[in-house]
VMD Tcl script that builds the backbone (N, CA, C; Angstrom):
set m [mol new atoms 549]
animate dup $m
set s [atomselect $m all]
$s set {name element resname resid chain x y z} {
  {N N MET 1 A 17.359 14.413 29.156}
  {CA C MET 1 A 17.876 14.065 30.653}
  {C C MET 1 A 17.002 14.644 31.671}
  {N N ARG 2 A 16.787 13.811 32.592}
  {CA C ARG 2 A 15.947 14.361 33.619}
  {C C ARG 2 A 16.788 14.778 34.891}
  {N N SER 3 A 16.774 15.728 35.554}
  {CA C SER 3 A 17.397 16.041 36.651}
  {C C SER 3 A 16.486 15.949 37.995}
  {N N THR 4 A 17.133 15.431 39.004}
  {CA C THR 4 A 16.359 15.429 40.207}
  {C C THR 4 A 16.853 16.372 41.234}
  {N N LEU 5 A 16.205 17.324 41.605}
  {CA C LEU 5 A 16.660 18.218 42.654}
  {C C LEU 5 A 16.040 17.850 43.964}
  {N N ALA 6 A 16.609 17.834 45.116}
  {CA C ALA 6 A 16.083 17.908 46.271}
  {C C ALA 6 A 15.178 18.991 46.555}
  {N N LYS 7 A 13.975 18.797 46.750}
  {CA C LYS 7 A 12.907 19.955 47.011}
  {C C LYS 7 A 12.675 19.652 48.600}
  {N N PRO 8 A 12.659 20.994 49.227}
  {CA C PRO 8 A 12.445 20.975 50.706}
  {C C PRO 8 A 10.805 20.757 50.834}
  {N N ASN 9 A 10.865 19.905 51.770}
  {CA C ASN 9 A 9.290 19.322 52.021}
  {C C ASN 9 A 9.051 19.915 53.563}
  {N N ALA 10 A 7.783 20.417 53.521}
  {CA C ALA 10 A 7.319 21.258 54.667}
  {C C ALA 10 A 7.079 20.086 55.774}
  {N N ASP 11 A 6.816 18.952 55.231}
  {CA C ASP 11 A 6.334 17.858 56.298}
  {C C ASP 11 A 7.631 17.441 57.085}
  {N N HIS 12 A 8.912 17.391 56.272}
  {CA C HIS 12 A 10.143 16.873 56.931}
  {C C HIS 12 A 10.975 18.162 57.442}
  {N N GLN 13 A 10.983 17.962 58.811}
  {CA C GLN 13 A 11.931 19.017 59.537}
  {C C GLN 13 A 13.049 18.150 60.432}
  {N N TYR 14 A 14.012 18.896 60.439}
  {CA C TYR 14 A 15.073 18.343 61.167}
  {C C TYR 14 A 15.021 18.619 62.616}
  {N N LYS 15 A 15.119 17.636 63.347}
  {CA C LYS 15 A 15.285 17.891 64.866}
  {C C LYS 15 A 16.392 18.377 65.159}
  {N N ASN 16 A 16.541 19.529 65.877}
  {CA C ASN 16 A 17.774 20.014 66.475}
  {C C ASN 16 A 17.839 20.071 67.802}
  {N N TYR 17 A 17.093 18.970 68.551}
  {CA C TYR 17 A 17.255 18.889 69.856}
  {C C TYR 17 A 16.945 17.320 70.173}
  {N N THR 18 A 17.340 17.015 71.519}
  {CA C THR 18 A 17.412 15.627 71.916}
  {C C THR 18 A 16.642 15.745 73.106}
  {N N GLY 19 A 15.590 14.608 72.928}
  {CA C GLY 19 A 14.517 14.479 74.069}
  {C C GLY 19 A 15.449 13.864 75.283}
  {N N LEU 20 A 14.675 13.917 76.560}
  {CA C LEU 20 A 15.355 13.458 77.714}
  {C C LEU 20 A 15.632 11.807 77.631}
  {N N GLY 21 A 14.930 11.264 77.143}
  {CA C GLY 21 A 15.232 9.708 76.802}
  {C C GLY 21 A 16.376 9.540 76.096}
  {N N GLN 22 A 16.612 10.290 75.036}
  {CA C GLN 22 A 17.747 10.099 74.330}
  {C C GLN 22 A 18.985 10.652 74.780}
  {N N THR 23 A 18.790 11.816 75.866}
  {CA C THR 23 A 20.092 12.201 76.427}
  {C C THR 23 A 20.385 11.185 77.646}
  {N N VAL 24 A 19.619 10.516 78.072}
  {CA C VAL 24 A 19.892 9.657 79.104}
  {C C VAL 24 A 20.641 8.321 78.354}
  {N N ARG 25 A 20.122 8.106 77.271}
  {CA C ARG 25 A 20.840 6.852 76.637}
  {C C ARG 25 A 22.260 7.259 76.088}
  {N N ASN 26 A 22.280 8.443 75.599}
  {CA C ASN 26 A 23.637 8.949 75.144}
  {C C ASN 26 A 24.567 9.069 76.284}
  {N N SER 27 A 24.058 9.539 77.505}
  {CA C SER 27 A 25.116 9.829 78.502}
  {C C SER 27 A 25.289 8.251 79.072}
  {N N LEU 28 A 24.369 7.273 79.164}
  {CA C LEU 28 A 24.859 6.101 79.481}
  {C C LEU 28 A 25.817 5.300 78.740}
  {N N THR 29 A 25.669 5.702 77.412}
  {CA C THR 29 A 26.646 5.114 76.481}
  {C C THR 29 A 28.107 5.688 76.591}
  {N N MET 30 A 28.081 7.058 76.809}
  {CA C MET 30 A 29.347 7.654 77.118}
  {C C MET 30 A 29.983 6.961 78.636}
  {N N ALA 31 A 29.205 6.811 79.352}
  {CA C ALA 31 A 29.619 6.282 80.908}
  {C C ALA 31 A 30.217 4.869 80.369}
  {N N TYR 32 A 29.670 4.046 79.671}
  {CA C TYR 32 A 30.326 2.842 79.214}
  {C C TYR 32 A 31.679 2.991 78.564}
  {N N ARG 33 A 31.594 4.224 77.837}
  {CA C ARG 33 A 32.909 4.464 77.146}
  {C C ARG 33 A 33.987 4.690 78.243}
  {N N GLY 34 A 33.460 5.290 79.347}
  {CA C GLY 34 A 34.511 5.675 80.502}
  {C C GLY 34 A 34.801 4.423 81.150}
  {N N LEU 35 A 34.054 3.590 81.268}
  {CA C LEU 35 A 34.268 2.305 81.961}
  {C C LEU 35 A 35.252 1.522 81.421}
  {N N LEU 36 A 35.181 1.527 79.681}
  {CA C LEU 36 A 35.994 0.724 79.033}
  {C C LEU 36 A 37.261 1.337 78.915}
  {N N LYS 37 A 37.530 2.761 79.175}
  {CA C LYS 37 A 38.891 3.307 79.288}
  {C C LYS 37 A 39.517 2.877 80.554}
  {N N ILE 38 A 38.757 2.713 81.771}
  {CA C ILE 38 A 39.281 2.321 82.971}
  {C C ILE 38 A 39.804 0.668 82.642}
  {N N LYS 39 A 38.954 -0.002 82.140}
  {CA C LYS 39 A 39.171 -1.240 81.612}
  {C C LYS 39 A 40.679 -1.642 81.009}
  {N N ARG 40 A 40.865 -0.620 80.078}
  {CA C ARG 40 A 42.126 -0.688 79.160}
  {C C ARG 40 A 43.147 -0.218 79.751}
  {N N THR 41 A 43.028 1.031 80.672}
  {CA C THR 41 A 44.257 1.461 81.581}
  {C C THR 41 A 43.793 1.304 83.128}
  {N N PRO 42 A 44.004 0.084 83.533}
  {CA C PRO 42 A 43.727 -0.175 85.048}
  {C C PRO 42 A 44.577 0.709 85.955}
  {N N GLU 43 A 45.721 1.406 85.461}
  {CA C GLU 43 A 46.450 2.160 86.349}
  {C C GLU 43 A 45.563 3.261 86.759}
  {N N GLN 44 A 44.400 3.730 86.197}
  {CA C GLN 44 A 43.538 4.637 86.711}
  {C C GLN 44 A 42.792 4.420 87.989}
  {N N LEU 45 A 42.753 3.104 88.315}
  {CA C LEU 45 A 42.493 2.951 89.470}
  {C C LEU 45 A 43.280 2.934 90.705}
  {N N PHE 46 A 44.340 3.085 90.442}
  {CA C PHE 46 A 45.549 3.269 91.604}
  {C C PHE 46 A 45.032 4.141 92.697}
  {N N ASP 47 A 44.513 5.432 92.244}
  {CA C ASP 47 A 44.232 6.309 93.315}
  {C C ASP 47 A 42.928 5.910 94.268}
  {N N VAL 48 A 42.110 4.868 93.703}
  {CA C VAL 48 A 40.997 4.646 94.392}
  {C C VAL 48 A 41.016 3.353 95.100}
  {N N THR 49 A 42.093 2.514 94.807}
  {CA C THR 49 A 42.622 1.168 95.426}
  {C C THR 49 A 43.487 1.464 96.396}
  {N N PHE 50 A 44.619 1.826 96.064}
  {CA C PHE 50 A 45.687 1.701 97.095}
  {C C PHE 50 A 45.718 3.094 97.983}
  {N N GLN 51 A 45.332 4.166 97.708}
  {CA C GLN 51 A 45.292 5.306 98.542}
  {C C GLN 51 A 44.411 5.195 99.860}
  {N N PRO 52 A 43.146 4.346 99.602}
  {CA C PRO 52 A 42.283 4.314 100.862}
  {C C PRO 52 A 42.936 3.179 101.820}
  {N N ILE 53 A 43.582 2.105 101.211}
  {CA C ILE 53 A 44.426 1.159 102.204}
  {C C ILE 53 A 45.518 1.747 102.725}
  {N N LEU 54 A 46.437 2.313 101.887}
  {CA C LEU 54 A 47.495 2.910 102.306}
  {C C LEU 54 A 47.450 3.947 103.359}
  {N N PHE 55 A 46.515 4.877 103.155}
  {CA C PHE 55 A 46.353 6.069 104.163}
  {C C PHE 55 A 45.734 5.484 105.520}
  {N N THR 56 A 44.937 4.525 105.335}
  {CA C THR 56 A 44.175 4.091 106.506}
  {C C THR 56 A 45.262 3.380 107.461}
  {N N LEU 57 A 46.108 2.509 106.684}
  {CA C LEU 57 A 46.968 1.851 107.610}
  {C C LEU 57 A 47.949 2.759 108.220}
  {N N MET 58 A 48.599 3.573 107.279}
  {CA C MET 58 A 49.642 4.607 107.711}
  {C C MET 58 A 49.133 5.536 108.857}
  {N N PHE 59 A 48.055 6.262 108.735}
  {CA C PHE 59 A 47.656 7.265 109.597}
  {C C PHE 59 A 47.010 6.713 111.097}
  {N N THR 60 A 46.617 5.322 110.748}
  {CA C THR 60 A 45.970 4.933 111.951}
  {C C THR 60 A 47.099 4.245 112.809}
  {N N TYR 61 A 48.082 3.768 112.319}
  {CA C TYR 61 A 49.306 3.173 113.071}
  {C C TYR 61 A 50.293 4.161 113.537}
  {N N ILE 62 A 50.374 5.334 112.794}
  {CA C ILE 62 A 51.336 6.353 113.120}
  {C C ILE 62 A 50.697 7.269 114.176}
  {N N PHE 63 A 49.504 7.843 113.894}
  {CA C PHE 63 A 48.884 8.781 114.865}
  {C C PHE 63 A 47.855 8.171 115.724}
  {N N GLY 64 A 47.529 7.061 115.583}
  {CA C GLY 64 A 46.557 6.354 116.328}
  {C C GLY 64 A 46.651 6.298 118.073}
  {N N GLY 65 A 47.895 5.706 118.325}
  {CA C GLY 65 A 48.274 5.588 119.732}
  {C C GLY 65 A 48.347 6.933 120.330}
  {N N ALA 66 A 49.043 7.970 119.514}
  {CA C ALA 66 A 49.300 9.293 120.016}
  {C C ALA 66 A 48.290 10.097 120.263}
  {N N ILE 67 A 47.324 9.882 119.339}
  {CA C ILE 67 A 46.304 11.048 119.375}
  {C C ILE 67 A 45.033 10.275 120.366}
  {N N SER 68 A 44.614 8.985 120.197}
  {CA C SER 68 A 43.472 8.415 120.742}
  {C C SER 68 A 44.103 7.431 122.006}
  {N N GLY 69 A 45.039 7.263 122.198}
  {CA C GLY 69 A 45.639 6.156 123.192}
  {C C GLY 69 A 45.691 4.680 122.407}
  {N N ASN 70 A 44.873 4.334 121.589}
  {CA C ASN 70 A 44.961 3.065 120.893}
  {C C ASN 70 A 44.333 3.240 119.538}
  {N N VAL 71 A 44.643 2.171 118.739}
  {CA C VAL 71 A 44.134 2.067 117.349}
  {C C VAL 71 A 42.758 2.130 117.504}
  {N N GLN 72 A 42.038 1.237 118.306}
  {CA C GLN 72 A 40.640 1.167 118.193}
  {C C GLN 72 A 39.807 2.180 118.560}
  {N N ASN 73 A 40.323 3.115 119.370}
  {CA C ASN 73 A 39.700 4.276 119.609}
  {C C ASN 73 A 39.797 5.414 118.581}
  {N N TYR 74 A 40.914 5.069 117.792}
  {CA C TYR 74 A 41.137 6.316 116.684}
  {C C TYR 74 A 40.366 5.983 115.501}
  {N N LEU 75 A 39.931 4.596 115.235}
  {CA C LEU 75 A 39.377 4.386 114.027}
  {C C LEU 75 A 38.067 5.112 113.688}
  {N N PRO 76 A 37.206 5.396 114.674}
  {CA C PRO 76 A 36.009 6.083 114.385}
  {C C PRO 76 A 36.283 7.521 114.101}
  {N N VAL 77 A 37.401 8.065 114.193}
  {CA C VAL 77 A 37.863 9.216 113.814}
  {C C VAL 77 A 38.667 9.388 112.283}
  {N N ILE 78 A 39.399 8.210 112.085}
  {CA C ILE 78 A 40.239 8.204 110.962}
  {C C ILE 78 A 39.362 7.803 109.783}
  {N N ILE 79 A 38.512 6.774 109.956}
  {CA C ILE 79 A 37.767 6.128 108.842}
  {C C ILE 79 A 36.884 7.336 108.122}
  {N N PRO 80 A 36.055 8.107 108.668}
  {CA C PRO 80 A 35.385 9.161 107.944}
  {C C PRO 80 A 36.338 10.123 107.313}
  {N N GLY 81 A 37.305 10.353 107.915}
  {CA C GLY 81 A 38.250 11.472 107.412}
  {C C GLY 81 A 38.976 10.893 106.250}
  {N N ILE 82 A 39.530 9.695 106.170}
  {CA C ILE 82 A 40.208 8.987 105.184}
  {C C ILE 82 A 39.025 8.783 104.027}
  {N N LEU 83 A 38.067 8.406 104.246}
  {CA C LEU 83 A 36.828 8.189 103.138}
  {C C LEU 83 A 36.681 9.545 102.533}
  {N N VAL 84 A 36.465 10.622 103.179}
  {CA C VAL 84 A 36.180 12.099 102.511}
  {C C VAL 84 A 37.566 12.590 101.722}
  {N N GLN 85 A 38.695 12.316 102.237}
  {CA C GLN 85 A 39.816 12.760 101.614}
  {C C GLN 85 A 39.918 11.889 100.296}
  {N N THR 86 A 39.892 10.801 100.250}
  {CA C THR 86 A 40.194 9.960 99.115}
  {C C THR 86 A 39.110 10.007 98.171}
  {N N VAL 87 A 37.805 10.105 98.548}
  {CA C VAL 87 A 36.838 10.283 97.439}
  {C C VAL 87 A 37.038 11.738 96.912}
  {N N ILE 88 A 36.874 12.704 97.784}
  {CA C ILE 88 A 36.826 14.102 97.155}
  {C C ILE 88 A 38.086 14.316 96.121}
  {N N THR 89 A 39.219 13.854 96.591}
  {CA C THR 89 A 40.616 14.103 95.708}
  {C C THR 89 A 40.538 13.246 94.531}
  {N N THR 90 A 39.855 12.275 94.549}
  {CA C THR 90 A 39.576 11.518 93.282}
  {C C THR 90 A 38.751 12.223 92.339}
  {N N SER 91 A 37.976 13.071 92.774}
  {CA C SER 91 A 37.103 13.825 91.829}
  {C C SER 91 A 37.947 14.828 90.953}
  {N N ILE 92 A 39.158 15.254 91.243}
  {CA C ILE 92 A 39.925 15.957 90.295}
  {C C ILE 92 A 40.181 15.236 89.158}
  {N N VAL 93 A 40.376 13.987 89.280}
  {CA C VAL 93 A 40.923 13.086 88.019}
  {C C VAL 93 A 39.873 13.421 86.958}
  {N N THR 94 A 38.637 13.485 87.208}
  {CA C THR 94 A 37.404 13.711 86.242}
  {C C THR 94 A 37.861 14.943 85.292}
  {N N GLY 95 A 38.237 16.018 85.748}
  {CA C GLY 95 A 38.636 17.306 85.044}
  {C C GLY 95 A 39.824 16.917 84.154}
  {N N VAL 96 A 40.880 16.326 84.761}
  {CA C VAL 96 A 42.037 16.073 84.071}
  {C C VAL 96 A 41.821 15.091 83.074}
  {N N GLN 97 A 41.027 14.022 82.929}
  {CA C GLN 97 A 40.679 13.024 81.762}
  {C C GLN 97 A 39.878 13.756 80.804}
  {N N LEU 98 A 39.010 14.658 81.273}
  {CA C LEU 98 A 38.258 15.367 80.203}
  {C C LEU 98 A 38.975 16.362 79.348}
  {N N ARG 99 A 40.035 16.982 80.116}
  {CA C ARG 99 A 40.870 17.824 79.341}
  {C C ARG 99 A 41.747 16.947 78.456}
  {N N GLU 100 A 42.226 15.835 78.518}
  {CA C GLU 100 A 43.062 14.900 78.015}
  {C C GLU 100 A 42.180 14.703 76.587}
  {N N ASP 101 A 40.836 14.260 76.808}
  {CA C ASP 101 A 40.078 13.992 75.793}
  {C C ASP 101 A 39.988 15.316 74.825}
  {N N MET 102 A 39.879 16.365 75.388}
  {CA C MET 102 A 39.770 17.754 74.570}
  {C C MET 102 A 41.042 17.769 73.774}
  {N N ASP 103 A 41.981 17.691 74.563}
  {CA C ASP 103 A 43.377 17.826 73.715}
  {C C ASP 103 A 43.674 16.837 72.660}
  {N N LYS 104 A 43.166 15.726 72.677}
  {CA C LYS 104 A 43.250 14.594 71.858}
  {C C LYS 104 A 42.194 14.721 70.527}
  {N N GLY 105 A 41.144 15.601 70.817}
  {CA C GLY 105 A 40.273 16.007 69.832}
  {C C GLY 105 A 39.137 14.995 69.655}
  {N N VAL 106 A 38.868 14.301 70.830}
  {CA C VAL 106 A 37.725 13.276 71.088}
  {C C VAL 106 A 36.512 14.283 71.267}
  {N N PHE 107 A 36.331 15.241 71.723}
  {CA C PHE 107 A 35.331 16.018 71.793}
  {C C PHE 107 A 34.731 16.785 70.565}
  {N N ASP 108 A 35.780 16.985 69.673}
  {CA C ASP 108 A 35.411 17.609 68.656}
  {C C ASP 108 A 34.588 16.500 67.644}
  {N N ARG 109 A 35.095 15.173 67.710}
  {CA C ARG 109 A 34.516 14.140 66.985}
  {C C ARG 109 A 33.179 13.990 67.635}
  {N N PHE 110 A 32.984 14.186 68.892}
  {CA C PHE 110 A 31.472 14.030 69.491}
  {C C PHE 110 A 30.641 14.860 69.197}
  {N N LYS 111 A 31.113 16.061 68.736}
  {CA C LYS 111 A 30.288 17.368 68.428}
  {C C LYS 111 A 29.628 16.886 67.001}
  {N N SER 112 A 30.418 16.123 66.374}
  {CA C SER 112 A 29.882 15.892 64.936}
  {C C SER 112 A 28.802 14.893 64.874}
  {N N LEU 113 A 28.674 13.952 65.968}
  {CA C LEU 113 A 27.566 13.251 66.276}
  {C C LEU 113 A 26.272 13.761 66.589}
  {N N PRO 114 A 25.340 12.952 66.095}
  {CA C PRO 114 A 23.988 13.432 66.545}
  {C C PRO 114 A 23.403 12.966 67.798}
  {N N ILE 115 A 24.241 13.413 68.931}
  {CA C ILE 115 A 24.031 13.068 70.271}
  {C C ILE 115 A 23.793 14.357 71.173}
  {N N ALA 116 A 23.120 14.119 72.173}
  {CA C ALA 116 A 23.199 15.086 73.205}
  {C C ALA 116 A 24.361 15.744 73.686}
  {N N ARG 117 A 24.503 17.279 73.535}
  {CA C ARG 117 A 25.738 17.864 73.887}
  {C C ARG 117 A 26.207 17.691 75.244}
  {N N ILE 118 A 25.354 17.246 76.211}
  {CA C ILE 118 A 25.713 16.961 77.512}
  {C C ILE 118 A 26.288 15.665 77.780}
  {N N ALA 119 A 26.135 14.785 76.842}
  {CA C ALA 119 A 26.355 13.391 76.980}
  {C C ALA 119 A 27.742 12.855 77.434}
  {N N PRO 120 A 28.739 13.612 76.359}
  {CA C PRO 120 A 30.078 13.213 76.905}
  {C C PRO 120 A 30.418 13.668 78.120}
  {N N LEU 121 A 30.100 14.700 78.703}
  {CA C LEU 121 A 30.469 15.198 80.020}
  {C C LEU 121 A 29.723 14.464 80.899}
  {N N ALA 122 A 28.485 14.164 80.819}
  {CA C ALA 122 A 27.549 13.521 81.966}
  {C C ALA 122 A 27.967 12.116 82.043}
  {N N GLY 123 A 28.316 11.488 80.697}
  {CA C GLY 123 A 28.999 10.179 80.652}
  {C C GLY 123 A 30.301 9.764 81.401}
  {N N ALA 124 A 31.098 10.887 81.279}
  {CA C ALA 124 A 32.341 10.708 81.941}
  {C C ALA 124 A 32.163 10.682 83.542}
  {N N LEU 125 A 31.329 11.699 83.809}
  {CA C LEU 125 A 31.230 11.838 85.269}
  {C C LEU 125 A 30.297 10.657 85.865}
  {N N LEU 126 A 29.417 10.172 85.193}
  {CA C LEU 126 A 28.682 8.773 85.694}
  {C C LEU 126 A 29.738 7.663 85.809}
  {N N ALA 127 A 30.829 7.695 84.887}
  {CA C ALA 127 A 31.752 6.516 84.719}
  {C C ALA 127 A 32.589 6.729 86.162}
  {N N ASP 128 A 33.014 7.794 86.524}
  {CA C ASP 128 A 33.817 8.296 87.540}
  {C C ASP 128 A 33.168 7.928 89.008}
  {N N THR 129 A 31.557 7.778 88.779}
  {CA C THR 129 A 31.023 7.595 90.022}
  {C C THR 129 A 31.265 6.016 90.488}
  {N N ILE 130 A 31.622 5.278 89.700}
  {CA C ILE 130 A 32.211 3.890 89.872}
  {C C ILE 130 A 33.364 3.877 90.581}
  {N N ARG 131 A 34.199 4.855 90.172}
  {CA C ARG 131 A 35.536 5.129 90.901}
  {C C ARG 131 A 35.508 5.414 92.271}
  {N N TYR 132 A 34.572 6.292 92.444}
  {CA C TYR 132 A 34.179 6.708 93.870}
  {C C TYR 132 A 33.467 5.558 94.768}
  {N N THR 133 A 32.567 4.896 94.169}
  {CA C THR 133 A 32.155 3.702 94.763}
  {C C THR 133 A 33.139 2.792 95.226}
  {N N ILE 134 A 34.117 2.542 94.358}
  {CA C ILE 134 A 35.259 1.421 94.688}
  {C C ILE 134 A 35.990 2.113 95.914}
  {N N ALA 135 A 36.402 3.474 95.853}
  {CA C ALA 135 A 37.113 4.065 97.040}
  {C C ALA 135 A 36.240 3.837 98.365}
  {N N THR 136 A 35.058 4.285 98.455}
  {CA C THR 136 A 34.241 4.279 99.460}
  {C C THR 136 A 34.130 2.824 100.203}
  {N N VAL 137 A 33.878 1.886 99.240}
  {CA C VAL 137 A 33.693 0.402 99.658}
  {C C VAL 137 A 35.104 0.089 100.298}
  {N N LEU 138 A 36.134 0.270 99.702}
  {CA C LEU 138 A 37.499 -0.111 100.199}
  {C C LEU 138 A 37.955 0.513 101.420}
  {N N THR 139 A 37.658 1.643 101.585}
  {CA C THR 139 A 37.782 2.446 102.701}
  {C C THR 139 A 37.058 1.639 103.924}
  {N N PHE 140 A 35.865 1.618 103.860}
  {CA C PHE 140 A 34.856 0.925 104.917}
  {C C PHE 140 A 35.500 -0.524 105.225}
  {N N ILE 141 A 35.863 -1.316 104.147}
  {CA C ILE 141 A 36.316 -2.791 104.271}
  {C C ILE 141 A 37.607 -2.725 105.184}
  {N N MET 142 A 38.638 -1.830 104.711}
  {CA C MET 142 A 39.811 -1.729 105.374}
  {C C MET 142 A 39.652 -1.133 106.909}
  {N N GLY 143 A 38.542 -0.445 107.052}
  {CA C GLY 143 A 38.281 0.012 108.452}
  {C C GLY 143 A 37.828 -1.230 109.214}
  {N N TYR 144 A 36.929 -2.062 108.622}
  {CA C TYR 144 A 36.204 -3.226 109.172}
  {C C TYR 144 A 37.376 -4.226 109.448}
  {N N ILE 145 A 38.511 -4.493 108.546}
  {CA C ILE 145 A 39.412 -5.260 108.826}
  {C C ILE 145 A 40.206 -4.912 109.911}
  {N N MET 146 A 40.464 -3.603 110.177}
  {CA C MET 146 A 41.304 -3.032 111.356}
  {C C MET 146 A 40.380 -3.010 112.762}
  {N N GLY 147 A 39.102 -3.303 112.608}
  {CA C GLY 147 A 38.450 -3.204 113.846}
  {C C GLY 147 A 37.321 -2.151 114.037}
  {N N TYR 148 A 37.260 -1.442 112.984}
  {CA C TYR 148 A 36.120 -0.456 112.967}
  {C C TYR 148 A 34.770 -0.786 113.102}
  {N N ARG 149 A 33.992 -0.650 114.057}
  {CA C ARG 149 A 32.550 -1.274 114.034}
  {C C ARG 149 A 31.880 0.046 114.561}
  {N N PRO 150 A 31.046 0.719 113.419}
  {CA C PRO 150 A 30.331 1.962 113.559}
  {C C PRO 150 A 29.192 1.593 114.396}
  {N N GLU 151 A 28.915 2.407 115.352}
  {CA C GLU 151 A 27.705 2.202 116.257}
  {C C GLU 151 A 26.417 2.370 115.561}
  {N N GLY 152 A 26.172 3.111 114.436}
  {CA C GLY 152 A 24.970 3.369 113.721}
  {C C GLY 152 A 24.432 2.076 113.131}
  {N N GLY 153 A 25.433 1.202 112.718}
  {CA C GLY 153 A 24.884 -0.104 112.080}
  {C C GLY 153 A 25.209 0.230 110.425}
  {N N LEU 154 A 25.016 -0.880 109.914}
  {CA C LEU 154 A 25.225 -0.952 108.255}
  {C C LEU 154 A 24.548 0.164 107.458}
  {N N LEU 155 A 23.340 0.243 107.962}
  {CA C LEU 155 A 22.344 1.281 107.214}
  {C C LEU 155 A 22.991 2.622 107.167}
  {N N TYR 156 A 23.212 3.130 108.378}
  {CA C TYR 156 A 24.104 4.297 108.475}
  {C C TYR 156 A 25.476 4.629 107.740}
  {N N VAL 157 A 26.104 3.344 107.571}
  {CA C VAL 157 A 27.316 3.312 106.932}
  {C C VAL 157 A 27.123 3.504 105.447}
  {N N ALA 158 A 25.973 2.748 105.004}
  {CA C ALA 158 A 25.703 2.693 103.371}
  {C C ALA 158 A 25.098 4.313 103.212}
  {N N ILE 159 A 24.217 4.917 104.158}
  {CA C ILE 159 A 23.944 6.151 103.689}
  {C C ILE 159 A 25.084 7.288 103.761}
  {N N SER 160 A 25.998 7.018 104.792}
  {CA C SER 160 A 27.102 7.961 104.658}
  {C C SER 160 A 27.923 7.743 103.472}
  {N N GLY 161 A 28.057 6.575 103.007}
  {CA C GLY 161 A 28.816 6.200 101.569}
  {C C GLY 161 A 28.183 6.825 100.427}
  {N N VAL 162 A 26.754 6.758 100.494}
  {CA C VAL 162 A 26.126 7.350 99.432}
  {C C VAL 162 A 26.192 8.917 99.355}
  {N N LEU 163 A 26.202 9.562 100.738}
  {CA C LEU 163 A 26.209 10.884 100.816}
  {C C LEU 163 A 27.631 11.488 100.351}
  {N N VAL 164 A 28.777 10.736 100.683}
  {CA C VAL 164 A 30.061 11.099 100.324}
  {C C VAL 164 A 30.236 10.808 98.632}
  {N N ILE 165 A 29.763 9.812 98.149}
  {CA C ILE 165 A 29.831 9.678 96.733}
  {C C ILE 165 A 28.962 10.711 95.813}
  {N N ALA 166 A 27.789 11.411 96.480}
  {CA C ALA 166 A 26.976 12.080 95.813}
  {C C ALA 166 A 27.645 13.601 95.913}
  {N N CYS 167 A 28.227 13.909 97.146}
  {CA C CYS 167 A 29.260 15.212 97.347}
  {C C CYS 167 A 30.382 15.222 96.300}
  {N N SER 168 A 31.006 13.937 96.192}
  {CA C SER 168 A 32.095 13.919 95.166}
  {C C SER 168 A 31.526 14.101 93.857}
  {N N TRP 169 A 30.544 13.643 93.560}
  {CA C TRP 169 A 30.110 13.718 92.223}
  {C C TRP 169 A 29.722 15.071 91.793}
  {N N ALA 170 A 29.135 15.842 92.755}
  {CA C ALA 170 A 28.677 17.185 92.546}
  {C C ALA 170 A 30.151 17.996 92.640}
  {N N ILE 171 A 31.222 17.750 93.271}
  {CA C ILE 171 A 32.609 18.520 93.122}
  {C C ILE 171 A 33.042 18.228 91.852}
  {N N SER 172 A 32.947 17.080 91.216}
  {CA C SER 172 A 33.645 16.610 90.142}
  {C C SER 172 A 33.200 17.327 88.913}
  {N N TRP 173 A 31.784 17.879 88.856}
  {CA C TRP 173 A 31.255 18.884 88.002}
  {C C TRP 173 A 31.873 20.229 87.850}
  {N N ILE 174 A 32.598 20.534 89.197}
  {CA C ILE 174 A 33.203 21.829 89.209}
  {C C ILE 174 A 34.496 21.815 88.511}
  {N N PHE 175 A 35.257 20.436 88.985}
  {CA C PHE 175 A 36.551 20.235 88.245}
  {C C PHE 175 A 36.334 19.994 86.612}
  {N N ALA 176 A 35.185 19.454 86.187}
  {CA C ALA 176 A 34.961 19.220 84.731}
  {C C ALA 176 A 34.785 20.707 84.135}
  {N N PHE 177 A 33.987 21.645 84.806}
  {CA C PHE 177 A 34.188 22.772 84.230}
  {C C PHE 177 A 35.273 23.833 84.133}
  {N N PHE 178 A 35.840 23.576 85.340}
  {CA C PHE 178 A 37.253 24.238 85.668}
  {C C PHE 178 A 38.367 23.832 84.431}
  {N N TRP 179 A 38.341 22.484 84.112}
  {CA C TRP 179 A 39.281 22.098 83.200}
  {C C TRP 179 A 39.071 22.357 81.697}
  {N N ARG 180 A 37.603 22.437 81.559}
  {CA C ARG 180 A 37.060 22.908 80.367}
  {C C ARG 180 A 37.503 24.123 79.663}
  {N N ASP 181 A 37.640 25.088 80.615}
  {CA C ASP 181 A 38.099 26.332 80.339}
  {C C ASP 181 A 39.513 26.580 80.214}
  {N N CYS 182 A 40.385 25.356 80.717}
  {CA C CYS 182 A 41.743 25.776 80.712}
  {C C CYS 182 A 42.392 25.507 79.305}
  {N N THR 183 A 43.275 26.075 78.959}
  {CA C THR 183 A 43.961 25.897 77.567}
  {C C THR 183 A 45.277 25.501 77.722}
}
mol reanalyze $m
mol bondsrecalc $m
mol representation Tube
mol addrep $m
């Protein structure tokens, strides 16, 4: 009887790292997973859909006449404030959702996969960027419906929206690492 033993081969070495391309592909796959979670539980979009609309209407009509004399004069002040408030507070959800995944053991399963270690975290944060974009667009649309006409034009509105989304994405990393350490 002949036995076969696995002989270590000097030419065959295992890769214990992932390249940049593989890391990006893994992160995009995890971002797709995050978008599927939003699709399956649409109540996750409550804070980015109703909050900008509700806060813009409420604060404009309650405080607009008292502070600026009328609603039209108050919109250039309130729209950027509502935008920053909504998008930045939405970044807290990132850490909470990551903590829920950790408690359910999802991250333990990810550790057993041959993927980049940063991919589950980066993917979740990329998926949440879609939520920030929804909140930003809805805030500007609501302001436009109410009569907000920025003097800088559409280009500067788009630049300010991208800036707020980038800041929120950066802040969401803080909450992701904060919730990672909580037990």
